C-alpha positions as CSV (number, residue, x, y, z in Angstrom):
1,M,112.2,98.7,82.5
2,P,113.9,98.6,85.9
3,D,113.9,95.3,87.7
4,F,111.8,94.9,90.8
5,D,110.9,92.0,93.1
6,L,107.4,90.5,93.4
7,T,107.5,90.4,97.2
8,L,105.1,92.5,99.3
9,P,106.4,95.8,100.7
10,D,107.3,96.1,104.4
11,P,103.9,95.9,106.2
12,T,105.2,98.1,109.0
13,I,105.5,101.1,106.7
14,P,102.0,102.8,106.6
15,G,100.5,103.6,103.3
16,F,103.0,101.5,101.3
17,E,100.6,99.1,99.6
18,V,101.8,96.5,97.2
19,D,100.4,98.7,94.4
20,R,103.3,101.1,94.9
21,Y,105.6,99.1,92.5
22,E,107.8,102.1,91.9
23,L,109.1,102.1,95.4
24,R,110.5,98.5,95.1
25,E,112.5,99.2,91.9
26,R,116.3,99.4,91.7
27,P,117.5,103.0,91.5
28,A,117.2,104.3,88.0
29,Y,120.8,105.5,88.1
30,S,124.0,104.8,90.1
31,F,126.9,107.1,89.3
32,V,130.1,105.7,90.6
33,P,132.6,108.5,91.4
34,D,136.1,108.1,89.9
35,R,139.0,107.4,92.2
36,R,139.9,111.1,92.6
37,D,136.3,112.0,93.5
38,F,136.2,109.2,96.1
39,L,139.4,110.3,97.8
40,K,138.2,113.9,97.9
41,L,135.0,112.7,99.5
42,L,136.5,110.4,102.0
43,G,139.9,112.1,102.6
44,G,143.3,110.4,102.4
45,G,144.1,106.9,103.5
46,L,143.2,103.4,102.4
47,V,139.8,103.0,100.8
48,V,138.4,99.5,100.2
49,L,135.5,99.3,97.8
50,L,133.0,96.5,98.1
51,A,131.6,95.4,94.7
52,L,128.0,94.4,95.4
53,Q,126.9,91.5,93.4
54,S,123.1,91.7,93.5
55,P,120.2,94.1,94.4
56,A,119.7,92.1,97.6
57,E,123.3,92.8,98.7
58,A,122.9,96.4,97.9
59,Q,119.7,96.5,99.9
60,E,121.4,95.0,102.9
61,S,124.3,97.4,102.6
62,G,121.8,100.2,103.0
63,G,120.5,98.9,106.3
64,G,117.7,96.9,104.7
65,A,115.6,100.0,103.9
66,R,113.7,100.0,100.6
67,R,114.5,102.6,98.0
68,G,113.5,106.0,99.3
69,G,112.0,104.5,102.5
70,P,111.8,106.1,105.8
71,G,114.9,104.5,107.2
72,G,113.5,104.2,110.7
73,Q,113.2,107.9,111.3
74,A,110.6,108.7,114.0
75,T,108.1,111.5,114.0
76,P,109.7,114.5,115.9
77,Q,108.0,115.3,119.2
78,D,109.7,118.6,119.9
79,I,107.3,121.4,119.1
80,G,110.2,123.5,117.8
81,A,110.4,121.1,114.9
82,W,106.9,122.0,113.8
83,L,106.0,125.5,114.7
84,H,107.6,128.9,115.3
85,I,106.0,132.2,116.3
86,A,108.0,135.3,115.3
87,E,108.1,138.5,117.3
88,S,106.0,140.0,114.5
89,G,103.3,137.5,115.3
90,L,103.8,135.5,112.1
91,I,103.2,131.8,112.8
92,T,105.4,129.5,110.7
93,V,104.4,125.8,110.5
94,Y,106.8,123.2,109.1
95,T,105.6,120.0,107.4
96,G,107.1,117.5,105.1
97,K,103.9,117.3,103.1
98,V,103.8,119.1,99.8
99,E,101.3,121.1,97.8
100,M,100.4,119.5,94.5
101,G,97.3,121.5,93.8
102,Q,95.1,119.5,96.3
103,N,95.0,122.6,98.6
104,I,96.4,121.0,101.8
105,R,98.2,124.3,102.4
106,T,94.8,125.7,103.2
107,S,93.4,122.8,105.2
108,L,96.5,122.4,107.3
109,A,96.5,126.1,108.0
110,Q,92.9,125.7,109.1
111,A,94.0,123.0,111.6
112,V,96.6,125.3,113.2
113,A,94.4,128.4,113.1
114,E,91.6,126.4,114.8
115,E,93.7,125.6,117.8
116,L,95.4,129.0,118.1
117,R,92.1,130.8,117.6
118,T,93.6,133.0,115.0
119,S,93.2,133.8,111.3
120,P,94.7,131.4,108.7
121,G,96.1,134.5,107.1
122,R,98.6,134.8,110.0
123,I,100.0,131.3,109.2
124,E,102.7,130.5,106.8
125,L,103.5,126.9,105.9
126,V,107.0,125.7,105.0
127,M,106.4,122.5,103.1
128,G,108.6,119.7,101.7
129,D,112.1,121.0,102.5
130,T,114.3,118.2,103.8
131,M,116.6,120.7,105.6
132,L,113.8,122.6,107.4
133,T,110.8,120.3,107.8
134,P,110.3,117.1,109.9
135,F,110.8,113.8,108.2
136,D,107.7,112.7,106.3
137,I,107.0,109.5,104.4
138,G,105.4,111.4,101.6
139,T,102.2,113.0,100.4
140,V,100.7,109.7,99.5
141,G,97.8,107.5,100.3
142,S,95.4,110.3,101.3
143,M,97.2,110.4,104.6
144,T,97.6,114.2,105.0
145,T,94.1,114.8,106.5
146,P,93.9,111.7,108.8
147,I,97.6,111.8,110.0
148,M,99.2,115.2,109.4
149,A,96.2,117.4,110.2
150,P,95.7,115.7,113.7
151,Q,99.5,116.1,114.3
152,L,99.3,119.8,113.6
153,H,96.2,120.1,115.7
154,K,98.3,118.7,118.6
155,V,101.2,121.0,117.8
156,A,99.1,124.1,117.8
157,A,97.2,123.0,120.9
158,A,100.4,122.5,122.8
159,A,101.6,126.0,121.6
160,R,98.3,127.4,122.7
161,E,98.7,126.0,126.2
162,M,102.3,127.4,126.4
163,L,101.1,130.8,125.3
164,L,98.4,130.8,128.0
165,D,101.0,129.9,130.6
166,L,103.2,132.8,129.5
167,A,100.3,135.2,129.5
168,A,99.1,134.0,132.9
169,Q,102.5,134.8,134.3
170,Q,102.7,138.3,132.8
171,F,99.1,139.2,133.7
172,Q,99.4,137.5,137.0
173,A,96.0,136.0,136.4
174,G,94.5,132.5,136.2
175,R,94.8,130.7,132.9
176,A,91.1,129.9,132.9
177,T,90.2,133.6,132.9
178,L,92.1,134.4,129.7
179,T,90.8,134.2,126.2
180,L,92.5,133.8,122.7
181,A,91.3,135.9,119.8
182,D,92.9,136.9,116.5
183,G,96.6,136.3,117.4
184,Q,96.5,137.7,120.9
185,I,95.6,136.7,124.5
186,V,93.2,139.0,126.4
187,N,92.7,139.4,130.1
188,P,89.0,140.3,130.3
189,A,89.3,141.5,133.9
190,T,91.7,144.3,132.9
191,G,91.0,144.7,129.2
192,K,94.7,144.2,128.5
193,S,96.1,142.0,125.7
194,L,99.3,140.6,124.5
195,T,100.0,139.4,121.0
196,F,101.6,136.0,120.4
197,G,104.8,137.7,119.3
198,E,105.0,139.8,122.4
199,L,104.6,136.7,124.5
200,T,107.2,134.6,122.7
201,K,109.6,137.4,121.6
202,G,110.8,134.9,118.9
203,R,112.0,132.3,121.4
204,K,112.0,128.7,120.4
205,L,109.1,126.8,121.9
206,T,110.3,123.7,123.7
207,R,107.2,122.1,125.0
208,T,106.9,118.4,124.2
209,I,103.8,117.3,122.3
210,T,101.9,114.7,124.3
211,A,99.4,112.2,123.2
212,D,96.7,113.7,125.4
213,A,97.0,117.2,123.9
214,Q,93.5,118.8,124.2
215,V,92.5,119.5,120.7
216,T,89.3,121.1,119.7
217,P,86.5,118.5,118.8
218,A,85.0,118.8,115.3
219,T,81.7,119.7,116.8
220,E,83.2,122.9,118.1
221,W,85.3,123.9,115.1
222,K,85.0,127.6,114.1
223,I,87.7,127.7,111.4
224,A,88.2,124.1,110.4
225,G,85.0,122.5,109.1
226,H,84.1,125.6,107.1
227,D,84.7,126.9,103.6
228,L,87.9,128.8,103.1
229,H,89.4,129.8,99.8
230,K,92.9,128.8,98.9
231,V,95.3,130.8,101.1
232,N,97.6,131.4,98.1
233,A,94.8,131.8,95.5
234,R,95.9,135.4,94.6
235,S,99.5,134.4,93.8
236,I,98.2,131.5,91.6
237,V,95.7,133.5,89.5
238,T,98.1,136.4,89.1
239,G,101.0,134.2,88.0
240,K,103.2,135.0,91.1
241,E,103.3,131.4,92.2
242,R,106.7,130.0,91.4
243,Y,106.9,126.4,90.2
244,T,110.1,124.5,89.5
245,S,109.8,125.3,85.8
246,D,109.8,129.1,86.8
247,L,113.1,128.9,88.8
248,K,116.2,130.5,87.5
249,L,119.6,130.6,89.3
250,P,122.6,132.7,88.4
251,G,124.7,131.1,85.6
252,M,122.1,128.3,85.2
253,L,122.2,126.0,82.2
254,Y,119.4,124.0,80.7
255,G,119.5,120.3,80.3
256,R,118.1,117.5,78.2
257,V,118.5,113.7,78.5
258,V,119.2,111.8,75.3
259,R,116.9,108.8,75.7
260,P,116.8,105.4,73.9
261,A,114.0,104.6,71.5
262,A,112.8,101.6,73.5
263,F,112.7,100.4,77.1
264,N,115.3,98.1,78.5
265,A,117.9,99.4,76.0
266,T,121.6,99.6,76.6
267,L,124.1,102.0,75.0
268,A,126.1,100.2,72.2
269,S,128.0,103.2,70.9
270,L,128.1,107.0,71.2
271,E,129.4,109.9,69.1
272,T,129.2,113.4,70.6
273,K,131.8,115.2,68.5
274,Q,129.2,117.2,66.5
275,A,127.3,118.2,69.7
276,D,130.6,119.1,71.5
277,Q,131.4,121.6,68.7
278,L,128.2,123.6,69.3
279,P,128.9,126.8,71.2
280,G,127.6,126.8,74.8
281,V,126.8,123.1,74.7
282,L,128.2,120.4,77.1
283,T,127.6,116.7,76.6
284,V,127.6,114.2,79.5
285,H,128.0,110.4,79.2
286,D,128.0,108.2,82.3
287,G,127.1,104.5,81.7
288,N,123.7,104.4,80.0
289,F,123.2,108.1,80.9
290,V,123.6,110.5,78.0
291,G,122.6,114.2,78.3
292,V,123.4,117.7,77.1
293,A,123.5,121.0,78.9
294,C,123.2,124.4,77.1
295,D,123.4,128.0,78.0
296,D,120.2,128.7,76.1
297,S,117.1,126.5,76.3
298,A,116.4,127.2,72.6
299,K,119.5,125.1,71.8
300,L,118.4,121.9,73.5
301,D,116.7,120.3,70.6
302,Q,119.6,120.9,68.3
303,A,122.1,119.8,70.8
304,A,120.3,116.6,71.7
305,A,119.8,115.8,68.0
306,A,123.5,116.2,67.4
307,V,124.3,113.4,69.8
308,K,124.5,110.1,67.8
309,A,123.7,107.2,70.2
310,D,123.1,103.6,69.1
311,W,120.9,101.7,71.6
312,K,120.3,97.9,71.7
313,A,117.0,96.7,73.1
314,P,115.5,93.2,73.4
315,A,112.3,92.1,71.7
316,Q,109.3,92.9,73.9
317,T,105.5,92.4,73.9
318,N,102.7,94.7,72.9
319,S,99.4,96.1,74.2
320,R,97.4,93.7,72.1
321,E,98.8,90.8,74.0
322,L,98.9,92.5,77.4
323,F,96.2,90.7,79.3
324,A,97.3,87.2,78.1
325,H,100.8,88.2,79.1
326,L,99.7,89.1,82.6
327,K,97.7,86.0,83.2
328,S,100.4,83.6,81.9
329,R,103.2,85.1,84.0
330,A,101.5,85.2,87.4
331,A,103.6,84.0,90.3
332,K,100.6,82.1,91.6
333,A,97.5,81.0,89.8
334,A,94.0,81.4,91.4
335,D,92.9,78.7,93.7
336,W,89.2,78.5,92.9
337,Q,87.0,77.0,95.7
338,P,83.9,74.9,95.0
339,D,80.8,77.0,95.2
340,P,77.6,74.9,95.7
341,S,75.8,77.7,97.5
342,G,73.3,80.1,96.0
343,D,70.6,79.9,93.4
344,V,72.4,82.0,90.7
345,H,76.1,82.0,89.8
346,V,77.9,84.6,87.7
347,E,81.5,84.4,86.5
348,A,83.3,87.1,84.5
349,T,86.7,88.6,83.7
350,Y,87.4,92.3,83.7
351,Q,90.4,94.1,82.2
352,V,92.1,97.3,83.0
353,P,94.9,98.8,80.8
354,Y,97.9,100.9,81.7
355,I,97.1,104.6,81.8
356,A,99.3,107.7,82.2
357,H,99.1,110.2,85.0
358,T,99.2,113.2,82.6
359,P,100.0,115.8,85.2
360,L,99.5,119.5,84.3
361,E,103.2,120.1,84.9
362,P,105.7,117.5,83.6
363,R,108.6,116.6,85.8
364,A,111.2,119.4,86.3
365,A,114.2,119.8,88.6
366,V,116.9,122.5,89.2
367,A,120.1,121.1,90.7
368,N,123.0,123.1,92.2
369,W,126.3,121.7,93.7
370,E,128.3,123.6,96.2
371,G,131.4,121.4,96.7
372,D,130.0,118.1,97.8
373,H,126.7,119.6,98.9
374,L,123.8,119.2,96.6
375,T,120.5,121.2,96.5
376,V,117.7,120.2,94.2
377,W,114.4,121.9,93.7
378,T,111.8,119.5,92.2
379,G,108.2,118.7,92.1
380,T,107.9,115.4,94.0
381,Q,105.4,113.8,96.5
382,R,108.3,112.3,98.5
383,P,111.1,114.8,99.1
384,F,112.8,112.6,101.7
385,G,112.5,109.6,99.4
386,V,114.1,111.6,96.5
387,R,116.9,112.7,98.9
388,T,117.6,109.0,99.5
389,E,117.6,108.3,95.7
390,L,120.1,111.2,95.2
391,A,122.3,109.8,98.0
392,Q,122.3,106.4,96.4
393,A,123.0,107.7,92.9
394,F,125.9,109.9,93.9
395,G,127.3,108.0,96.9
396,L,126.7,110.9,99.3
397,P,125.5,110.9,102.9
398,E,121.9,112.3,103.1
399,D,123.0,115.2,105.3
400,K,124.8,116.7,102.3
401,I,121.7,116.8,100.2
402,R,118.7,119.2,100.4
403,V,115.5,118.6,98.4
404,I,113.1,121.5,98.2
405,V,109.6,121.1,96.7
406,P,108.1,124.3,95.2
407,P,104.4,124.3,94.5
408,T,103.8,121.5,92.0
409,G,101.3,121.2,89.1
410,S,99.7,117.9,90.2
411,G,101.1,114.4,90.6
412,Y,98.3,111.8,91.2
413,G,100.8,109.4,92.6
414,G,103.0,109.7,89.6
415,K,105.8,111.8,91.2
416,H,107.0,109.6,94.0
417,T,110.4,108.9,92.4
418,G,113.2,111.3,91.6
419,E,114.6,110.4,88.2
420,C,114.4,114.0,87.0
421,A,116.1,115.3,90.1
422,V,118.9,112.7,89.7
423,E,119.3,113.6,86.0
424,A,119.5,117.3,86.6
425,A,122.1,116.7,89.4
426,R,124.2,114.6,87.1
427,L,124.3,117.3,84.4
428,A,125.0,120.0,87.0
429,K,127.8,118.0,88.5
430,A,129.5,117.7,85.1
431,A,128.8,121.4,84.2
432,G,129.9,122.8,87.5
433,K,126.9,125.1,87.3
434,P,123.2,124.9,88.2
435,V,121.2,123.0,85.7
436,K,117.4,123.0,85.1
437,L,116.0,119.9,83.5
438,Q,112.4,119.9,82.3
439,W,110.9,116.7,80.9
440,T,109.0,117.1,77.7
441,R,105.4,115.9,77.5
442,E,106.7,113.0,75.5
443,D,109.3,112.2,78.2
444,E,106.5,112.3,80.8
445,F,104.3,109.9,78.8
446,T,107.1,107.5,78.1
447,W,109.6,107.5,81.0
448,A,107.3,108.0,84.0
449,Y,105.5,104.9,85.4
450,F,101.9,104.0,84.6
451,R,98.9,102.9,86.5
452,P,99.2,99.1,86.6
453,A,97.2,97.1,84.1
454,G,95.3,94.2,85.4
455,V,93.1,91.2,84.8
456,I,90.4,90.5,87.4
457,D,88.4,87.2,87.5
458,V,85.3,87.2,89.6
459,R,82.8,84.5,90.6
460,G,79.7,85.4,92.7
461,S,76.6,83.5,93.9
462,A,73.4,84.7,95.4
463,R,70.1,83.4,96.6
464,K,66.8,84.3,94.9
465,D,66.1,86.8,97.6
466,G,69.2,88.7,96.7
467,A,71.5,87.7,99.5
468,I,75.1,87.1,98.3
469,T,76.3,83.7,99.4
470,S,79.8,83.6,98.1
471,W,82.4,85.8,96.4
472,Q,85.7,84.9,94.8
473,F,87.9,87.7,93.4
474,H,91.3,87.3,91.9
475,N,93.3,90.4,90.7
476,Y,96.3,89.9,88.5
477,N,98.9,92.6,88.7
478,S,96.9,95.8,89.2
479,G,97.1,95.6,93.0
480,N,95.3,94.9,96.3
481,A,93.9,98.3,97.3
482,A,90.2,98.0,98.2
483,I,90.3,94.4,97.0
484,R,87.9,93.1,99.6
485,S,84.2,93.7,99.1
486,P,82.6,96.0,101.7
487,Y,79.3,94.1,101.4
488,N,78.2,91.5,104.0
489,I,79.3,88.3,102.3
490,P,79.8,85.2,104.4
491,N,82.2,83.3,102.1
492,Q,84.6,85.8,100.5
493,I,88.0,85.2,98.9
494,A,89.9,88.2,97.5
495,E,93.4,87.7,96.4
496,F,96.1,89.7,94.6
497,H,98.4,87.8,92.2
498,A,101.8,89.4,91.4
499,T,103.0,88.9,87.8
500,D,105.5,90.2,85.3
501,S,104.6,93.7,84.0
502,P,105.9,94.5,80.5
503,L,105.9,98.3,81.3
504,R,107.1,100.2,84.3
505,Q,104.2,100.7,86.7
506,G,103.4,102.3,90.1
507,S,101.2,104.4,92.2
508,Y,98.2,106.1,90.6
509,R,95.4,108.1,92.2
510,G,93.5,105.6,94.3
511,L,96.0,102.8,93.4
512,A,94.2,99.6,92.4
513,A,91.0,100.7,94.1
514,S,89.8,102.0,90.7
515,A,90.4,98.7,89.0
516,N,89.0,96.6,91.9
517,H,85.9,98.8,92.2
518,F,85.3,98.6,88.4
519,A,85.3,94.8,88.5
520,R,83.4,94.4,91.8
521,E,80.7,97.0,91.1
522,S,80.2,95.8,87.5
523,H,79.9,92.2,88.8
524,M,77.5,93.4,91.5
525,D,75.2,94.6,88.7
526,E,75.6,91.4,86.8
527,L,74.7,89.3,89.9
528,A,71.8,91.6,90.8
529,R,70.3,91.2,87.3
530,A,70.9,87.4,87.4
531,A,69.0,87.3,90.7
532,G,66.2,89.4,89.2
533,M,66.7,92.3,91.6
534,E,67.0,96.0,91.0
535,P,70.7,97.2,91.4
536,A,70.3,99.7,94.3
537,A,68.0,97.4,96.3
538,F,70.5,94.5,95.7
539,R,73.3,96.6,97.2
540,L,71.3,97.7,100.2
541,K,70.2,94.1,100.7
542,N,73.9,93.2,101.2
543,A,75.2,96.4,102.8
544,A,75.4,95.9,106.6
545,D,77.7,98.9,107.2
546,P,75.5,101.9,108.0
547,R,78.0,104.3,106.5
548,L,77.9,102.4,103.2
549,R,74.1,102.4,103.3
550,A,74.1,106.1,104.0
551,V,76.0,107.1,100.9
552,I,73.9,104.7,98.7
553,E,70.7,106.3,100.1
554,A,72.1,109.8,99.7
555,A,73.1,109.3,96.0
556,T,70.0,107.5,94.9
557,E,67.7,110.1,96.6
558,R,69.4,113.0,95.0
559,F,69.5,111.2,91.6
560,R,65.9,110.1,91.9
561,W,66.9,106.6,91.2
562,G,64.1,104.4,89.9
563,R,62.5,107.0,87.7
564,A,61.4,106.1,84.2
565,K,63.6,106.8,81.2
566,S,62.7,109.7,79.1
567,R,64.5,109.2,75.8
568,R,66.0,106.7,73.4
569,G,69.5,105.5,74.3
570,Q,69.2,106.7,77.9
571,G,70.8,104.6,80.6
572,F,71.2,104.7,84.4
573,G,74.0,103.1,86.4
574,M,75.2,103.1,90.0
575,M,78.0,101.9,92.3
576,A,79.1,102.1,95.9
577,G,82.4,101.5,97.6
578,F,84.9,102.3,100.3
579,D,88.6,103.0,100.4
580,K,91.1,104.9,102.6
581,G,88.5,105.9,105.1
582,G,86.0,107.3,102.6
583,Y,82.6,105.9,101.5
584,V,81.4,106.7,98.1
585,S,78.3,106.1,95.9
586,A,77.6,107.4,92.4
587,C,74.6,107.4,90.1
588,I,75.1,108.2,86.4
589,E,72.8,109.2,83.6
590,L,74.1,108.8,80.1
591,T,73.0,108.6,76.5
592,V,74.3,106.1,73.9
593,L,73.6,107.2,70.3
594,N,75.3,105.8,67.2
595,G,77.7,103.8,69.3
596,K,78.9,107.0,71.2
597,V,78.6,107.5,74.9
598,R,77.7,110.9,76.4
599,I,77.6,111.2,80.1
600,D,74.8,113.6,81.0
601,R,74.8,113.7,84.8
602,I,76.8,112.3,87.7
603,V,75.6,112.4,91.3
604,Q,78.2,111.4,93.8
605,S,77.8,111.1,97.5
606,F,80.8,111.0,99.7
607,E,81.5,110.6,103.4
608,C,85.0,110.9,104.9
609,G,84.2,111.6,108.6
610,A,84.3,115.2,109.8
611,I,84.7,117.5,106.8
612,V,87.6,120.0,107.1
613,N,86.7,122.3,104.2
614,P,83.4,121.6,102.3
615,D,84.3,123.7,99.3
616,Q,87.7,122.1,99.0
617,L,86.2,118.6,99.4
618,K,83.8,119.3,96.6
619,N,86.7,120.4,94.4
620,Q,88.5,117.2,95.2
621,I,85.5,115.1,94.4
622,A,84.8,116.9,91.1
623,G,88.5,116.7,90.1
624,G,88.6,112.9,90.8
625,T,85.3,112.5,88.9
626,I,86.6,114.3,85.8
627,M,89.8,112.3,85.9
628,G,87.7,109.1,86.3
629,I,85.9,109.9,83.1
630,G,89.2,109.6,81.2
631,G,89.9,106.2,82.6
632,A,86.4,105.0,82.0
633,L,85.9,106.2,78.4
634,F,89.2,107.2,76.7
635,E,92.6,106.5,78.3
636,A,94.8,103.5,77.5
637,V,98.6,103.4,76.9
638,E,99.4,101.7,73.6
639,F,102.8,100.1,73.2
640,E,104.8,97.7,71.0
641,N,108.2,96.3,71.3
642,G,109.4,98.6,74.1
643,R,107.9,101.8,72.5
644,I,104.9,103.9,73.6
645,L,102.8,104.5,70.5
646,N,100.7,107.4,71.8
647,P,103.1,109.5,73.8
648,R,101.5,112.9,73.3
649,L,98.2,114.6,74.0
650,S,97.3,114.6,70.3
651,K,97.2,110.8,70.5
652,Y,96.4,110.1,74.1
653,R,92.8,111.1,74.8
654,V,92.0,112.8,78.1
655,P,88.7,114.4,79.1
656,R,87.9,117.7,77.4
657,F,85.5,120.4,78.4
658,S,82.9,119.0,75.9
659,D,83.0,115.7,77.7
660,L,82.0,117.1,81.1
661,P,78.5,116.3,82.5
662,E,76.6,118.0,85.2
663,I,78.4,116.9,88.4
664,D,76.2,117.0,91.5
665,I,78.0,116.3,94.8
666,V,76.3,115.3,98.0
667,L,78.5,115.6,101.2
668,V,77.7,113.5,104.2
669,D,79.4,115.2,107.2
670,R,80.1,113.0,110.2
671,K,81.5,115.2,112.9
672,D,81.5,112.3,115.3
673,L,84.2,110.5,113.2
674,P,87.8,111.3,112.5
675,S,88.5,113.1,109.2
676,A,89.8,110.9,106.3
677,G,91.5,112.0,103.1
678,A,89.5,112.5,100.0
679,G,92.1,113.0,97.2
680,E,91.8,109.5,95.9
681,T,88.6,107.6,96.6
682,P,86.1,109.7,94.5
683,I,87.9,108.6,91.3
684,V,86.8,104.9,91.8
685,A,83.2,105.7,91.3
686,V,83.1,106.6,87.7
687,A,84.1,103.6,85.6
688,P,81.7,101.0,87.2
689,A,78.7,103.3,87.2
690,V,79.3,104.2,83.6
691,A,79.7,100.5,82.6
692,N,76.4,99.7,84.4
693,A,74.7,102.6,82.7
694,I,75.9,101.5,79.3
695,F,74.4,98.1,79.9
696,D,71.2,99.7,81.0
697,A,71.0,101.7,77.8
698,T,72.1,99.0,75.3
699,G,72.0,95.6,77.0
700,K,75.6,95.1,76.2
701,R,78.0,94.4,79.1
702,L,81.5,95.9,78.6
703,R,84.1,94.4,80.9
704,S,87.3,96.1,79.5
705,L,88.4,99.6,80.1
706,P,88.2,102.0,78.4
707,L,84.5,101.3,77.7
708,K,84.1,101.3,73.9
709,L,80.9,99.9,72.2
710,D,82.7,99.4,68.9
711,A,85.7,97.5,70.4
């Protein structure tokens, strides 16, 4: 797999936790132009090439910015960069965020509509287009709601104030006497009105956004804070929505990459004669990159099979030895502190495997060159980061590259990097025509990055009255997201230990918060039982944060926690936690019969400040919960000697309709608090609550995911 360093990411870059391993890798490809291409690009004269000797030198030559990083670009403060009102009255909003199915197109439209006192239907969002939208670090880290939504509130509020100024001038009336309603400004004294379009006449707005822009408080929201169906729902359900895989350009070819059988392989020999003789087929070879492009997608399998490539790969480890491998190769071992406190002491180790993102839409890209200008349409969470990768791969300045993100069929943190875009661009460059490249499902399972595997060692102590006296928590490899306990613990050590991962790994929904909550909340149950205390009471005993207590109380009340069991094999389990501004608690009822686990009911309470769209929030929580069932009970990447052994859905088990329990969601709305994102945190609730319920049903403590009684 690609090399990466074990140093922490730049702490000044928000949202770039250590868990985002994929952002610290070397670029997947670097295509060196031949001498003629270089002279065309730079013009005549003397060209001196510096041969970089190491990744560190390459990094320095790029100004020290990490791969795909923000490069020091500041948030634009000119309102014209964010919003435009046409003479027709259509309001166009520009944002670098992208729509991956999480429905931020709707919630961001609500933010703008709230401040302009107009219908969300009058608002069109242009998203994720590096030529048209302001720079954005990426749709990552649940940052859209807490960062982009307030930004657009300010943008729209500033536009509102300018419209009122324009209207006051035309009406020759005081601003305070005017009202906004449904895309127009009304003078109640005369009954006259002017639409937004009539006021602006398509002119560019030039007011500067200031920090003190008067946005509408959540307690007064009329559009935000309320249910609103997806603004583009009709185009989705009627099939009019165009994803990358739907795009077709004139003269476009279809591409496929010929991949090695194992990771870390290098190309030893190549024979393309047979493929070259196929009509309408082009073969491309550049270093370790081998691909084909065809005029008909039906020829791709035949063309790829006709390429005879011999790859050499080193011997590598396997999934059976994974956890021993991670512990033995840590950069720093745990420094356990003496723990004389407390009446009970519990020590345990928890294990989390690699799992795949399994997005609904595998990676796809369409690339088109016009001279030395490149345009790529691709589903990515980081269009500006992918633009940087393309610039690095082809030796181009970024202003010659445009990345456009169509609506995308999910990502879950797995589409931060742009390998597919780079591959499509390389094939298009060779073909001299646009090329569409769609990864197969097996490509997606094998060549994307995985949720990091991890080993987590925990020691906890408590008094007989249930008060936790010490807590030591050491995470190997999976990451540091939500690593510290939210409970009131006087002596707490929580450390992340970087190590050598045998597989490529990176961001996953919730990052390491899912692994760290699994270990912590499982251990909380173990410590509670050792102290002779009921699990919910134990958590409340140690929860000083009122917001944490509130979600525990909301979940246990709805669940009717403490009721007697009604059947054989029944078990109850719970958890509580916090990450990315969201507080969560879950109670689970399940049944274990003949060694099989069936989840019957999940109650999850969630609080993320002021709720922007309750229906949308429930959908996010339900989606994260269902995804969490897969990680809890089924999902694990199996590998051996550089090969993935279960690279298709027939071998990689994800949740099915028959696995779904009743999901009961309790929303805790705090209009007195800023809104936080909710795309990630709900997923962390499932695995620990299921593990605790299995113990309640069977008396057997499972500490390795996925949770299997016959393992």
